[in-house]
C-alpha positions as CSV (number, residue, x, y, z in Angstrom):
1,X,-33.6,223.1,-67.0
2,X,-31.6,221.3,-69.7
3,X,-32.0,217.5,-69.5
4,X,-28.7,216.1,-70.8
5,X,-30.1,212.5,-71.1
6,X,-32.6,213.8,-73.7
7,X,-30.6,216.3,-75.7
8,X,-30.3,213.6,-78.4
9,X,-34.1,213.9,-79.1
10,X,-33.7,217.3,-80.6
11,X,-31.8,216.0,-83.6
12,X,-31.9,212.2,-83.8
13,X,-33.2,209.3,-81.8
14,X,-30.1,207.1,-82.1
15,X,-27.2,209.4,-81.4
16,X,-26.6,211.3,-78.1
17,X,-24.6,214.3,-77.1
18,X,-22.1,212.9,-74.6
19,X,-23.5,209.3,-74.4
20,X,-24.5,206.5,-76.6
21,X,-28.3,205.9,-76.9
22,X,-30.4,203.3,-78.7
23,X,-34.2,203.3,-78.7
24,X,-36.6,200.4,-78.4
25,X,-40.3,199.5,-78.6
26,X,-40.3,198.9,-74.8
27,X,-38.0,199.8,-71.9
28,X,-37.5,196.2,-70.9
29,X,-35.9,195.5,-74.3
30,X,-33.4,198.2,-73.5
31,X,-32.6,196.4,-70.2
32,X,-32.2,193.1,-72.1
33,X,-29.9,194.8,-74.7
34,X,-27.7,196.2,-71.9
35,X,-27.4,192.9,-70.0
36,X,-26.7,191.0,-73.3
37,X,-24.0,193.6,-74.2
38,X,-22.4,193.1,-70.8
39,X,-22.1,189.4,-71.5
40,X,-24.7,188.2,-69.0
41,X,-25.5,184.6,-69.8
42,X,-26.4,181.2,-68.3
43,X,-24.8,180.6,-64.9
44,X,-24.5,184.3,-64.1
45,X,-26.3,186.1,-61.3
46,X,-27.9,189.6,-61.6
47,X,-28.9,191.4,-58.4
48,X,-32.5,192.8,-58.8
49,X,-34.7,194.7,-56.3
50,X,-37.3,192.6,-54.5
51,X,-39.8,195.4,-55.3
52,X,-40.0,196.0,-59.0
53,X,-41.9,195.1,-62.2
54,X,-41.8,191.5,-63.2
55,X,-40.3,192.4,-66.6
56,X,-37.0,193.3,-64.9
57,X,-36.1,189.8,-63.6
58,X,-37.8,188.4,-66.8
59,X,-35.1,190.1,-68.9
60,X,-32.5,188.4,-66.8
61,X,-34.3,185.1,-67.1
62,X,-34.6,185.4,-70.9
63,X,-30.8,185.5,-71.1
64,X,-30.5,182.3,-69.1
65,X,-29.1,184.0,-66.1
66,X,-30.6,184.0,-62.6
67,X,-32.1,187.0,-60.8
68,X,-31.1,187.3,-57.1
69,X,-33.5,189.5,-55.1
70,X,-32.3,192.3,-52.8
71,X,-34.6,193.6,-50.2
72,X,-35.4,197.4,-50.1
73,X,-35.1,200.1,-47.6
74,X,-38.6,200.8,-46.2
75,X,-38.1,204.6,-46.3
76,X,-36.8,205.0,-49.9
77,X,-38.1,201.8,-51.5
78,X,-34.6,201.4,-53.1
79,X,-31.8,198.9,-52.4
80,X,-28.8,200.1,-50.5
81,X,-25.3,199.0,-49.6
82,X,-26.5,197.3,-46.5
83,X,-29.0,195.1,-48.3
84,X,-26.6,194.4,-51.1
85,X,-23.9,193.2,-48.7
86,X,-26.4,191.0,-46.8
87,X,-27.7,189.4,-50.0
88,X,-24.3,188.7,-51.6
89,X,-22.9,187.2,-48.4
90,X,-25.9,185.0,-47.7
91,X,-27.0,183.8,-51.2
92,X,-24.5,184.5,-54.0
93,X,-23.1,181.1,-54.9
94,X,-22.4,181.8,-58.5
95,X,-21.0,184.7,-60.5
96,X,-22.6,188.1,-59.8
97,X,-22.3,189.9,-63.1
98,X,-24.4,193.0,-62.6
99,X,-26.8,194.8,-60.3
100,X,-30.0,196.5,-61.5
101,X,-30.2,199.7,-59.5
102,X,-33.8,200.9,-59.6
103,X,-34.7,204.5,-58.8
104,X,-38.1,203.7,-57.4
105,X,-41.0,206.1,-57.9
106,X,-38.4,208.5,-59.3
107,X,-36.3,208.8,-56.1
108,X,-32.7,208.0,-57.0
109,X,-30.9,205.3,-55.1
110,X,-27.6,206.2,-53.4
111,X,-26.0,205.6,-56.7
112,X,-22.5,206.9,-56.0
113,X,-22.1,204.6,-53.0
114,X,-23.5,201.6,-54.9
115,X,-21.2,202.2,-58.0
116,X,-18.2,202.3,-55.7
117,X,-19.3,199.1,-53.9
118,X,-19.9,197.3,-57.2
119,X,-16.7,198.5,-58.8
120,X,-14.6,197.1,-55.9
121,X,-16.2,193.7,-56.7
122,X,-16.1,193.8,-60.5
123,X,-19.9,194.0,-60.7
124,X,-21.5,196.2,-63.4
125,X,-24.2,198.7,-62.4
126,X,-27.3,199.0,-64.6
127,X,-29.4,202.0,-63.6
128,X,-33.2,201.4,-63.9
129,X,-34.3,204.9,-64.7
130,X,-37.8,203.8,-65.9
131,X,-39.4,205.9,-63.1
132,X,-36.9,208.6,-63.0
133,X,-36.9,210.9,-66.0
134,X,-35.4,214.2,-65.0
135,X,-34.3,213.1,-61.5
136,X,-30.7,213.8,-60.3
137,X,-28.3,212.6,-57.7
138,X,-25.0,213.7,-56.3
139,X,-21.7,212.1,-57.4
140,X,-18.7,211.4,-55.1
141,X,-17.6,215.0,-55.5
142,X,-21.0,216.3,-54.5
143,X,-21.9,217.5,-58.0
144,X,-25.4,217.0,-59.3
145,X,-25.7,214.5,-62.2
146,X,-28.7,213.2,-64.2
147,X,-29.7,209.7,-63.4
148,X,-28.3,207.1,-65.8
149,X,-24.8,208.8,-65.9
150,X,-23.0,207.2,-63.0
151,X,-23.6,203.5,-63.7
152,X,-22.0,201.5,-66.5
153,X,-25.4,201.8,-68.4
154,X,-29.0,202.8,-67.8
155,X,-32.4,202.4,-69.3
156,X,-35.4,204.6,-69.4
157,X,-39.1,204.2,-70.2
158,X,-41.5,206.3,-72.1
159,X,-44.5,204.1,-71.1
160,X,-47.9,205.5,-69.9
161,X,-47.8,208.0,-67.0
162,X,-44.1,208.7,-67.4
163,X,-43.1,212.4,-67.6
164,X,-41.9,211.8,-71.2
165,X,-44.5,209.3,-72.5
166,X,-44.4,207.8,-76.0
167,X,-47.1,205.3,-75.0
168,X,-44.7,202.5,-75.1
169,X,-41.0,202.8,-75.7
170,X,-37.6,203.0,-73.9
171,X,-34.0,203.8,-74.5
172,X,-30.6,202.6,-73.3
173,X,-27.6,204.7,-72.5
174,X,-24.1,203.4,-71.8
175,X,-21.0,205.1,-70.5
176,X,-18.8,202.1,-71.4
177,X,-17.8,202.3,-75.1
178,X,-17.6,198.6,-75.6
179,X,-21.0,198.0,-74.1
180,X,-22.5,200.8,-76.1
181,X,-21.1,199.3,-79.3
182,X,-22.6,195.9,-78.5
183,X,-26.0,197.6,-77.8
184,X,-25.9,199.3,-81.2
185,X,-25.1,196.0,-82.9
186,X,-28.0,194.3,-81.1
187,X,-30.3,197.1,-82.1
188,X,-29.2,196.9,-85.8
189,X,-28.9,193.2,-86.2
190,X,-31.2,191.4,-83.8
191,X,-34.1,193.8,-83.4
192,X,-36.9,194.2,-85.9
193,X,-39.3,197.1,-86.6
194,X,-42.7,196.9,-85.0
195,X,-45.5,195.8,-87.4
196,X,-47.6,198.5,-89.1
197,X,-50.7,197.2,-87.3
198,X,-49.0,197.5,-83.9
199,X,-48.0,201.1,-84.6
200,X,-51.5,201.9,-85.8
201,X,-53.0,200.5,-82.6
202,X,-50.5,202.5,-80.5
203,X,-51.5,205.7,-82.4
204,X,-55.1,205.1,-81.4
205,X,-54.1,204.4,-77.8
206,X,-52.1,207.7,-77.6
207,X,-55.2,209.6,-78.8
208,X,-57.4,207.8,-76.3
209,X,-54.8,208.4,-73.5
210,X,-54.8,212.2,-74.0
211,X,-58.6,212.3,-74.2
212,X,-59.2,210.2,-71.1
213,X,-56.4,210.9,-68.7
214,X,-58.4,212.9,-66.2
215,X,-58.6,212.1,-62.4
216,X,-62.3,211.5,-62.5
217,X,-62.0,209.1,-65.5
218,X,-59.0,207.1,-64.3
219,X,-60.7,203.9,-63.1
220,X,-63.0,203.7,-66.2
221,X,-60.0,204.3,-68.5
222,X,-57.9,201.7,-66.6
223,X,-60.7,199.0,-66.9
224,X,-61.2,199.8,-70.6
225,X,-57.4,199.7,-71.4
226,X,-57.0,196.3,-69.7
227,X,-60.1,194.9,-71.5
228,X,-58.9,196.2,-74.9
229,X,-55.4,194.9,-74.3
230,X,-56.7,191.4,-73.5
231,X,-58.7,191.3,-76.7
232,X,-55.8,192.5,-78.8
233,X,-57.4,195.8,-79.9
234,X,-54.8,197.7,-77.8
235,X,-51.1,197.0,-77.4
236,X,-50.7,195.7,-73.9
237,X,-47.8,196.3,-71.6
238,X,-47.1,192.6,-71.3
239,X,-48.3,189.5,-73.1
240,X,-49.7,186.5,-71.2
241,X,-46.7,184.5,-72.3
242,X,-44.3,187.1,-71.0
243,X,-46.1,187.1,-67.6
244,X,-45.7,183.3,-67.6
245,X,-41.9,183.7,-68.0
246,X,-41.8,182.9,-71.8
247,X,-39.9,185.3,-74.0
248,X,-42.1,186.5,-76.8
249,X,-40.9,185.7,-80.3
250,X,-41.0,189.4,-81.3
251,X,-39.6,190.7,-78.0
252,X,-36.6,192.5,-79.5
253,X,-38.1,195.5,-81.4
254,X,-36.9,198.9,-82.2
255,X,-38.8,202.1,-81.4
256,X,-41.2,203.1,-84.2
257,X,-41.1,206.3,-86.1
258,X,-44.4,207.3,-84.4
259,X,-42.8,207.0,-80.9
260,X,-39.8,209.1,-82.0
261,X,-42.0,211.8,-83.4
262,X,-44.0,211.9,-80.2
263,X,-40.8,212.1,-78.1
264,X,-39.5,215.0,-80.1
265,X,-42.7,216.9,-79.5
266,X,-42.8,216.1,-75.8
267,X,-39.2,217.1,-75.2
268,X,-40.1,220.7,-76.0
269,X,-42.5,220.8,-73.0
270,X,-40.4,218.6,-70.7
271,X,-39.2,221.3,-68.4
272,X,-42.7,222.5,-67.6
273,X,-43.8,218.9,-67.0
274,X,-40.9,218.4,-64.5
275,X,-41.7,221.7,-62.8
276,X,-45.3,220.7,-62.4
277,X,-44.3,217.4,-60.7
278,X,-42.0,219.3,-58.3
279,X,-44.9,221.5,-57.4
280,X,-47.1,218.5,-56.8
281,X,-44.6,217.0,-54.5
282,X,-44.7,220.2,-52.4
283,X,-48.5,220.2,-52.4
284,X,-48.7,216.6,-51.3
285,X,-46.1,217.3,-48.6
286,X,-48.1,220.3,-47.3
287,X,-51.4,218.5,-47.4
288,X,-50.0,215.4,-45.6
289,X,-48.4,217.5,-42.9
290,X,-51.6,219.4,-42.4
291,X,-53.4,216.1,-42.0
292,X,-50.9,214.9,-39.5
293,X,-49.5,212.2,-41.8
294,X,-45.9,211.3,-42.7
295,X,-44.4,212.6,-46.0
296,X,-42.1,210.9,-48.5
297,X,-38.8,212.2,-47.3
298,X,-35.9,212.8,-49.7
299,X,-32.3,212.0,-48.8
300,X,-29.7,214.8,-49.3
301,X,-28.1,213.0,-52.2
302,X,-31.2,213.0,-54.3
303,X,-33.2,215.6,-56.3
304,X,-36.1,213.6,-57.6
305,X,-38.9,214.1,-60.2
306,X,-41.5,211.7,-58.8
307,X,-43.4,209.3,-61.0
308,X,-45.8,208.5,-58.1
309,X,-46.0,209.7,-54.5
310,X,-46.1,206.6,-52.2
311,X,-48.1,206.4,-49.0
312,X,-48.6,203.4,-46.8
313,X,-52.2,202.4,-45.8
314,X,-53.9,199.8,-43.9
315,X,-56.2,197.4,-45.9
316,X,-54.9,198.4,-49.3
317,X,-57.5,196.5,-51.3
318,X,-60.4,198.2,-49.5
319,X,-58.7,201.6,-50.0
320,X,-58.4,201.0,-53.7
321,X,-62.0,199.8,-54.0
322,X,-63.3,202.9,-52.2
323,X,-61.1,205.2,-54.3
324,X,-62.6,203.6,-57.4
325,X,-66.2,204.1,-56.1
326,X,-65.5,207.8,-55.4
327,X,-63.6,208.4,-58.7
328,X,-60.4,209.3,-56.9
329,X,-57.3,208.4,-58.9
330,X,-54.9,206.2,-56.8
331,X,-52.3,203.8,-58.0
332,X,-51.4,200.3,-56.6
333,X,-47.7,200.1,-57.6
334,X,-46.5,197.6,-56.7
335,X,-49.2,195.1,-55.9
336,X,-46.6,192.3,-55.6
337,X,-42.8,192.4,-55.0
338,X,-42.7,191.4,-58.7
339,X,-45.6,193.4,-60.1
340,X,-48.2,192.5,-61.3
341,X,-49.9,190.0,-59.0
342,X,-50.6,186.8,-60.9
343,X,-47.3,186.6,-62.9
344,X,-45.4,183.3,-62.8
345,X,-42.8,184.5,-60.3
346,X,-41.6,181.0,-59.3
347,X,-40.0,180.5,-62.7
348,X,-38.0,183.7,-62.0
349,X,-36.7,182.3,-58.7
350,X,-39.0,184.2,-56.4
351,X,-40.1,182.7,-53.1
352,X,-42.3,184.4,-50.5
353,X,-40.2,185.5,-47.6
354,X,-37.2,186.5,-49.6
355,X,-37.6,190.2,-49.3
356,X,-39.8,191.1,-46.2
357,X,-39.6,194.8,-46.7
358,X,-40.6,194.5,-50.4
359,X,-43.5,192.3,-49.4
360,X,-44.7,194.7,-46.7
361,X,-44.5,197.6,-49.2
362,X,-46.5,195.6,-51.8
363,X,-49.2,195.0,-49.1
364,X,-49.3,198.6,-47.9
365,X,-48.2,201.2,-50.5
366,X,-50.6,203.1,-52.7
367,X,-49.5,206.1,-54.7
368,X,-50.8,209.5,-55.6
369,X,-50.7,210.5,-59.3
370,X,-48.2,213.2,-60.5
371,X,-49.3,213.8,-64.1
372,X,-50.0,217.2,-65.7
373,X,-53.8,217.1,-65.1
374,X,-53.6,216.8,-61.4
375,X,-54.1,220.1,-59.6
376,X,-54.2,221.5,-56.1
377,X,-57.9,220.5,-55.5
378,X,-57.1,216.9,-56.6
379,X,-54.3,216.8,-54.2
380,X,-56.4,218.0,-51.3
381,X,-59.2,215.7,-52.1
382,X,-56.9,212.6,-52.4
383,X,-55.2,213.4,-49.1
384,X,-58.6,213.9,-47.3
385,X,-59.8,210.6,-48.6
386,X,-56.7,208.8,-47.4
387,X,-56.6,210.2,-43.9
388,X,-58.6,207.4,-42.2
389,X,-56.5,204.7,-43.8
390,X,-52.9,206.1,-43.9
391,X,-50.3,204.5,-41.6
392,X,-48.7,207.2,-39.5
C-alpha cells in the first residue's frame, strides 16, 4: 500500500509530492510551527482534547495562547462535533483560532465532519497524527484519504513505538499554501540544528531500542530509559522545564541527518509494518471476544493503523504493577488527561473536572502493544492476564 504522506521520504526530507512538508527534531515542534504559521498568538484560544500528551497544550501555551479542553467520546477516545459544540458554547469567551484534532491510538476522528463544522466558523483544523501513521478516513464523498490531508495542516511523530520511528522526530504537512510557506520560513530561519552530542546520544538510543524492544524486556528497558534520560545520558522525551510549562531555549530544532537516514530506511519496510499492526488488531479482537470482553470498535468512517490497543480495567495501578512483575508488556497511555502525571497542568489552564470522560479514561485505560515483535502468543498471554481486571 502506497502511503502518500511519506512519499517525500524516498527522495528528500523537505519536499513532498502533493503537499508541503518540513521535518523537526520532535513532533511537538511541528505543531508549534503550524500554530505559529496560522497566526496563533496571545489572546487566542486553541481547542485541545482533554485526553492527550501535555506537550500539545504546551505548544499552544508557548505561543501565548490559551488551550481550551474538549472532552472525548468514551468509545473512540477522540473529540466529536457534540463535544466541540458544548465546549465552544459554554466556555469560549475569546477568539477560537484553531482546533487540534487528535487521532487517538491511531483511530482517526470523524475528520470530515469536524472540518466542515470548523470551516463554517472560521476555525482552522490541525490534525494531530502523532498516533496515526498509515491510518485513513473517509472524506465527504466517501473516498478514503490518508490522515493529515483533510485539515488545514497536520503533524506526525516518529518517536519511540511509532510505526515509522526515528527515535525522536516529527514532520508538519500543510494544505494551505500560505501556512506551508510560513512553516518553511520558521524551519529555515528560527530553527537550529541539534547539537552533535545530542545526535550521538540519539544514535546510541536507537541501537539500544532495537536490541531491547522485546515484550519480556519492556519494563526493564522502560526503567533504564527513564533513568538514563534523567541523568542526561539519553535524550529524553521532555525536559523537566518543559513539563513545568517553561519553553526550552533550544525548543525549535530541525530534524537531524541521522533521523532522516533512519526514516528513509524505515519507509522501505513500512507496508509490512502496517500489515502486521492490522493483523494484531484482528488477533486482539478475536482473543477478547473469546474471553467474553469488549473489543475496540472502529467506526465506518475510519481505517486505522493502531499505535496501541486500548482496554479499560479496574484498579489500573495494580494491573500495571502485576504486568511488570510477570514481564507482560502493557502501556499506561494516558495516565492523566494531560499525560504524564506530575506535569504542571495548572499553568496550561487545566482543572480537574473539566473533561470527565478524559479523566475516567486516564484512570481506567491500559493498552496492548502493537509493535513488530509482538506475536500471536504474546497477544493470547496479555489477554489472559487482563481477563480478571478488564471492564466488560
